[in-house]
N, C-alpha and C positions, 0 to 999 in steps of 0.2 A: 334770648334770641330775638334778633330784629325781624320784623315782618312788614309787608306792605299790603295795601288793599287794592285789588284789581276789580274794576267795574265794567261790565259789558252792557251797554244800553241798546236794546233792540226794539223794533217796532211793536213786538208782542210781549216780550219778557225782558226783565233786567236781571242779569246774573252777577253776583258779587262773591268774592272770596279773598281770604287772607292767605298769602303764600310766603315761603322763605326764599332765600337766594337761589336755591337749587330747583325751584319750581314745584315744591311739594305743597299741595293744597291742604291747609290746616283746618279750614272751615269754609263752607260754601252754602249759599242759599239763593233762591229765586223769588222774585216778586213780579206780578203783572205790571207792565209799563203803563197800560191804559193810555194808548197813544192820543186819544181825544182829550185827555186831561191836561190842564195848563200846568206849567212848570211849578207854580206856587202850590199846587196840590200834590204834585208828584214828589217833590223834594222831601217834605216831611215824612212821607211813607218810606222813602229810601233811607233817610237818616235813622228812622226807627229800626229798620232792618239791619243797618250797619251796627247800631248800638247793641242790638240783641246778639249779633254774630260775634262781636268783640268781647262781650261780657265774660265768657269762660276762658279767654286768652289773655286778658289784660294784666293779670297778676304774674304771669310767667313769660310774657313776650313784650317787646317794645315796638310799638307801631311808629314807623318812621316816614311813611309817604303814601301817596294815593296815585294810582294810574287809572285813567278813564278812557274807554273806547266808546265813541258815540257817533251816530250819523251826522255828517256835515261838521265833524269836529275839526277845528283849526288848531293844529299843533303850535303854530307860532304865537297865537293870541290867547289860547286856552279857552276858546269860545265855541259854542254850538250855534251855527248860523242857519236859520230857516230850514230845519230838517224836513224833508218831504213827507216822511211817514210819521211825524210827531207834530201835534198841534200846539207847539210851544210858542210860536210866533217870534219873529225878530231874532236878535242876537243875544244869546244867553251867556254871561260870563261865568261858566260853570266852575272853572278852576278857582276863581276868586270866591265863589259861594262856598266851596268846600274848604278852602283855606281859612275863611272867616269862621266857619262852623267848628273845625277841628284843630286849627292852629298848626297845620302840617302842610308841607309842600304838595301841590297837586299838579299832575301833568295829564295832558289830553291829546288824543289823536282820533282819527277816523276809526270806527269800530272794526272795519275790515283791515286797516293798517295794524291795529292791535293784534288781530288774529294772525296776520302775517309774521309779526315779531315773535309771537308765541310759537308758531310753526318753525321758524328759523332757529329759535333757541332750544326747543324741546321736542320737535316733531319730525316729520318726514323730510322737511327742508333743511335739517341740520347739515351743515357742510355745503349747501348750495349757495351760490352767489347771485344767481339770476333766476327768479321765478315770479309767478303771479298767483296769489291766492284769491279765490273767488268765493264769497259767502253767499249761499243761495237760501235765503230765508224769506221773510216778508217781502224784502226787496233783493237787489243784487248789489253787493259791495265788492270792493277789490283792494288788495294791497300789493303794490308793485315793488319788487326788490331788484336793484341793478347794482352789480359789483359789490354785493354785500351790504348795501345801504338802502333804506326805505326811501322811496321817492315822494317828496312832499310838493315839489314844484314851487313856483314863485309865490303863489297865494296861500299855500298850505293845503290845498284841496285836490292835488294831483291824485289820480286813481279812481275817479268816479266813473268807472267803465259801465256801470249799470245805467248810466244816463247817456251813453252813446246811442245813436239812433239806428234802429232796424228798419223802420218805415215811417217816413215823415207825415204820412196821413193815417198812421196806425192808432193803436190803443192810447187812450188818455192816461198819462202818468200822474202820480201824486205831486211831481215837481212842476206840473203845468204844461210840460211839453207833450207831444204825441210820439208814439212809436219807440219809446225808450226800451233798451234791451231788457230791463227788469220787468217790464209789463208782459214779457213772454217767458223769460227764463228766471223763475223764482217760484216759491210756493204759490204766491198770489197769481203769478202768470199762468201756471199750469192749471189752476182752478178756472181761470177765465177761458183757457183753451178748451177744457172739458165742457164747460157750459155752452160754448159756441158749437162744439161738435154735437152735443146732445140736441141743441136747437136746430141744427142744419141737417140732421140725419134721423132715420128711424131705426138705426142699428140697436139691437138689444144690448143693454148694459145695466148692471146692478146699480150704477151710479145715478140712474134715472129716479131712483127712490129716495135720493138725498137732495135736500134743498141746497141752493147755492150758498146760503148763509152757513149751513152746517157742514158743507163739503170741506175736507181737509186734504193736505198733501199725503198724509199717511193712508187715507182711504183710497186715493188714486193709485198709490204705490201698491197697496195690497190687492186692489182689483187687477192691476196689470200683471202681477205675479200669478194671478189665477186665470190669466188669459183673456181678460175683458178687452174687447176690441176697441172700445172708445178710449180706455185708459192707455192701451198700447199705442194707439194712434197719437194720443196727446204727447207721449214721451218721444215718439218719432219726430213729431213736429217741433217740439222743444229742442231736441238734439240737433235738428237741421239748422235752426236759427242760431243756436249756441255755437255749433261747430264752425259755421261760416264766419261768425263774428270773431272767434278765437284766431282765425287766420289773419285777420286785420291787426289784432293785438300782437301777433307774433312778429310781424314785419317791423314793429317799432322797437322792441327790446330783445328779440331772439331769446326768449326764456328757455331754461332747461326743462321746466315743467309748469303746467297749470295744476294747481292744487285745489280741489273742490271741498268746501266745508259748508255745513249748515243743513237744514231740514231736507231740502230737495236732494242733496248729495247722498242722503241715506238710501235713496232708491238704487244706488250703486250702478250695476251694469244696465239697468233699464234706461238710465240717462247716459252713462259713459259710452256704450256701444254706438248708438246713433250719433252722438256728438263726435266721437273719434272718426267714424265713417265719413261724416260730412266735413270735418276739419281736414282730413287728409285728401279728400276729393277736391277741395277748393284751395289747398295750400300752394303758395308760391314755391316753385320748384326747388330753390336753394334750401328750403326749410323742411322738405319732405322727410319724415321719419326722425326729425331731430327733437321734437317736443313730446314730453310724456304728459299723460293725463293721470293724475293720482288723487286719492282720497286723503284727507287729513287723518293723521293718526291720533289726533287729540279730540275727536268728536265727543267722546264720553267724559273727557277731563276738561272740556271747555277751553279751546285754544284762545278765544278772545279774552277771557279772564286772565289766563296765563300771560297773554301778550300785553295786556294792560299792566299787569304786575311787572313784566320784564321792562316795559317802558319806564315805570317808576324807578326800578333798580338802576337802569342805565342813566337816567337823568340825575339821580342822587350821586352816582359815581362821578359823573361829570362835574357836579358841584364841588365834590370833595377835591378833585384834581385842581380846581381853580383856587382853592383856599391856600 
């Protein structure tokens, strides 16, 4: 049986798995990305994890290709270019490095684009032709699908909605700009919001006992579910910013749905309700009630890995048609 390797490179963790053409995950593992580590130290760790994952499969399966989802991944060039949440530096020819190591074709796209492909092939977006997937993790990524095709744009970098601006004098972003959407709407963003609320008020909160360094999105979500006022206010503030920004994205592509994926999306209605409220309150009239907010159905099976795998299958099929 033929299999491909799908790799999702995130700011915190890297997830990889071997899948077949039907999207069945045959083996999967996770390693820490260690974002501050240079690519020359990261790749040997990743290659070791791949080799260990492949070992029990190689006698019964044929490995035919590699799909990679990575921040600032350029589909056209197979490169990762100055990723804001990874200290790799410069332009990394990632596909070439994988092809040299394994002598297999490798294909690359933005990590959120990979998640969108996975959702379209195997998740809640199956059958949709127009939708936007938003990954809410360390940062905010997005994959935009229009008329059934992923949008790459002229440069290959279309869909960096996390770096659209909320406030030009706002929070400093890892990309060097100020006020990017991801500095407010992401796990990192809501942590910063909670820290500011704690500093600016004397409201009782169980989160006061947690240092900024140790604070996690899961802690904030759990506190909100228990009625913690600071945590609830943080979700309301996050939803306000997110909902308003989604109205701007709507007027460009008129999507059928925004699909939320990633760590912060696991907060579910804590995030969805304020986001939907502020989205509808600020929506251009022609689009009222036309856009759904949905959660990824592939959270537990890793949409980004499945998407990276789907990218590999798609590109391999295109190559076969050209032969």
